[in-house]
matplotlib code that plots the C-alpha trace (Angstrom):
import matplotlib.pyplot as plt

x = [88.6, 91.3, 90.6, 88.9, 91.1, 90.1, 90.5, 90.5, 90.9, 94.2, 92.9, 89.4, 87.5, 84.9, 81.2, 80.3, 83.7, 83.4, 85.9, 86.2, 85.0, 85.0, 86.9, 85.9, 82.7, 80.6, 79.5, 79.3, 78.3, 78.9, 81.1, 79.4, 79.1, 77.4, 80.9, 83.5, 86.5, 89.9, 92.3, 95.1, 94.6, 95.2, 95.2, 94.2, 94.8, 92.8, 94.8, 93.1, 96.3, 99.1, 102.1, 105.3, 107.4, 104.6, 103.6, 101.4, 98.9, 95.9, 93.9, 91.1, 92.1, 92.3, 95.6, 96.9, 100.1, 102.1, 100.5, 98.3, 95.1, 91.7, 91.4, 94.1, 92.4, 88.7, 87.7, 89.1, 86.6, 84.2, 80.5, 78.6, 76.5, 74.0, 73.5, 75.1, 78.6, 78.2, 80.4, 80.1, 77.4, 77.7, 76.2, 76.0, 75.4, 72.9, 71.6, 74.2, 76.9, 80.1, 79.9, 81.5, 81.6, 80.4, 81.2, 77.9, 79.4, 82.8, 84.8, 87.1, 90.8, 91.0, 87.4, 86.9, 85.5, 82.5, 80.0, 76.5, 74.3, 72.3, 68.6, 68.5, 71.6, 70.1, 66.9, 68.9, 70.8, 67.6, 69.0, 66.3, 66.2, 64.6, 64.8, 62.4, 63.7, 62.0, 63.0, 64.3, 63.5, 66.1, 64.6, 67.5, 66.8, 67.2, 66.6, 65.0, 65.3, 61.7, 62.6, 64.8, 64.2, 67.9, 68.5, 71.0, 72.1, 72.4, 70.0, 72.7, 73.8, 70.3, 70.0, 73.3, 72.2, 68.9, 70.7, 73.8, 73.4, 69.8, 69.0, 65.3, 65.1, 66.0, 63.3, 60.3, 59.1, 60.3, 58.1, 58.1, 58.6, 54.9, 53.7]
y = [85.4, 86.5, 86.4, 89.5, 91.9, 93.0, 96.7, 97.8, 101.0, 101.6, 104.7, 106.1, 107.1, 109.7, 109.4, 111.2, 111.1, 110.7, 108.6, 108.6, 108.9, 105.2, 104.6, 102.2, 100.4, 100.2, 96.6, 96.6, 93.1, 91.2, 88.7, 88.9, 85.5, 84.3, 83.2, 85.6, 84.5, 85.0, 87.0, 89.6, 92.5, 96.2, 98.8, 102.4, 105.5, 108.7, 111.8, 114.8, 116.7, 115.7, 114.2, 116.2, 115.4, 113.5, 116.3, 113.9, 113.7, 116.1, 117.1, 114.6, 112.3, 108.6, 106.9, 103.4, 102.3, 103.3, 106.8, 106.0, 107.9, 106.2, 106.2, 103.5, 101.1, 102.1, 99.4, 96.7, 97.3, 94.3, 94.5, 94.2, 91.1, 92.8, 96.2, 95.0, 94.6, 97.7, 100.6, 102.6, 103.3, 104.0, 107.4, 109.7, 113.4, 112.9, 110.0, 108.8, 110.9, 109.9, 107.4, 108.0, 105.9, 107.6, 106.4, 105.6, 106.0, 106.3, 103.3, 102.1, 101.0, 97.4, 97.4, 96.2, 98.6, 97.1, 98.9, 98.6, 100.8, 103.7, 103.3, 106.0, 104.5, 101.0, 102.2, 103.9, 100.6, 98.5, 96.7, 95.4, 97.7, 95.2, 91.4, 89.7, 86.6, 83.3, 80.7, 77.3, 74.1, 75.0, 78.5, 80.2, 83.2, 82.6, 84.8, 83.1, 84.3, 85.0, 83.9, 80.7, 79.8, 79.7, 80.4, 82.8, 83.5, 87.2, 89.8, 91.6, 88.2, 87.7, 91.2, 90.8, 87.4, 88.9, 91.8, 90.2, 86.4, 85.1, 84.3, 84.0, 87.6, 89.1, 87.2, 88.3, 91.4, 92.0, 90.5, 92.5, 90.5, 90.9, 88.9]
z = [96.6, 99.0, 102.8, 104.2, 106.0, 109.5, 110.0, 113.6, 115.5, 117.2, 119.0, 119.6, 116.5, 117.3, 116.5, 113.3, 111.7, 107.9, 105.9, 102.2, 99.6, 99.0, 95.7, 92.9, 92.3, 95.4, 96.1, 99.9, 101.1, 97.9, 99.7, 103.0, 104.8, 108.0, 109.1, 110.3, 108.3, 109.9, 107.9, 107.9, 110.3, 109.7, 112.5, 111.9, 114.0, 114.5, 115.2, 116.7, 116.4, 113.9, 115.7, 115.4, 112.3, 110.6, 108.2, 106.1, 108.9, 108.6, 111.6, 112.2, 109.3, 109.8, 108.7, 108.8, 110.5, 107.5, 107.4, 104.4, 104.1, 104.3, 100.5, 100.4, 102.8, 103.2, 100.7, 103.0, 105.8, 106.2, 105.8, 109.1, 109.5, 111.8, 113.5, 116.8, 115.2, 112.9, 113.7, 110.4, 108.0, 104.3, 103.3, 100.3, 100.2, 97.4, 95.4, 93.0, 94.7, 96.3, 99.1, 102.5, 105.7, 108.9, 112.5, 114.2, 117.7, 119.3, 118.2, 120.9, 120.5, 119.3, 117.9, 114.3, 111.8, 110.1, 107.8, 106.4, 104.2, 105.7, 105.1, 102.3, 100.6, 100.9, 99.2, 96.5, 95.7, 96.1, 99.1, 101.5, 104.5, 106.9, 107.5, 109.8, 111.6, 112.1, 114.7, 113.9, 115.8, 118.4, 118.9, 117.2, 114.9, 111.2, 108.2, 105.2, 101.6, 100.5, 96.9, 97.2, 100.9, 101.7, 105.4, 107.0, 110.6, 110.2, 108.6, 106.4, 105.0, 103.8, 102.4, 100.5, 99.2, 97.8, 96.2, 94.8, 94.5, 94.5, 90.9, 91.8, 93.2, 89.9, 88.0, 89.9, 91.9, 95.4, 98.2, 101.4, 104.6, 105.5, 102.5]

ax = plt.figure().add_subplot(projection="3d")
ax.plot(x, y, z, "-o")
ax.set_aspect("equal")
plt.show()
């Protein structure tokens, strides 16, 4: 697959701003890795008021440096590996409805946009909502697949693995982390 594109804010993106809907088949996290892979960067701007002479801008809409609307680049936003790096959450107005990204907090200029499922959307897609860490021999947190025992550094990498990649998870019932 092609290297992931890093989408970052060029100006402040206010908390609660909704982007979308997300086009295409929704497979957030399918290619999530514990490693943050370097790749091309794209900057996006948030305009509270449209700049003069740029009539394509709509009040409050996010656009990229070429003036393209979110629909053209929203699918390039990386999945967040954990809640600390997450700036957006994927939400839907109703189960099976269109999916949008919502800013969890004010996103500062230069900050990368990363997204993960809201709890209701994760449950709808049968994505594990929680992941409990264990500690390795060095005392570092690790997340272990409860089906195949593969280890991960980040909780969302484990959740994506269980949902998209672990062949064993699809052949037997889900075991909650407390079993």
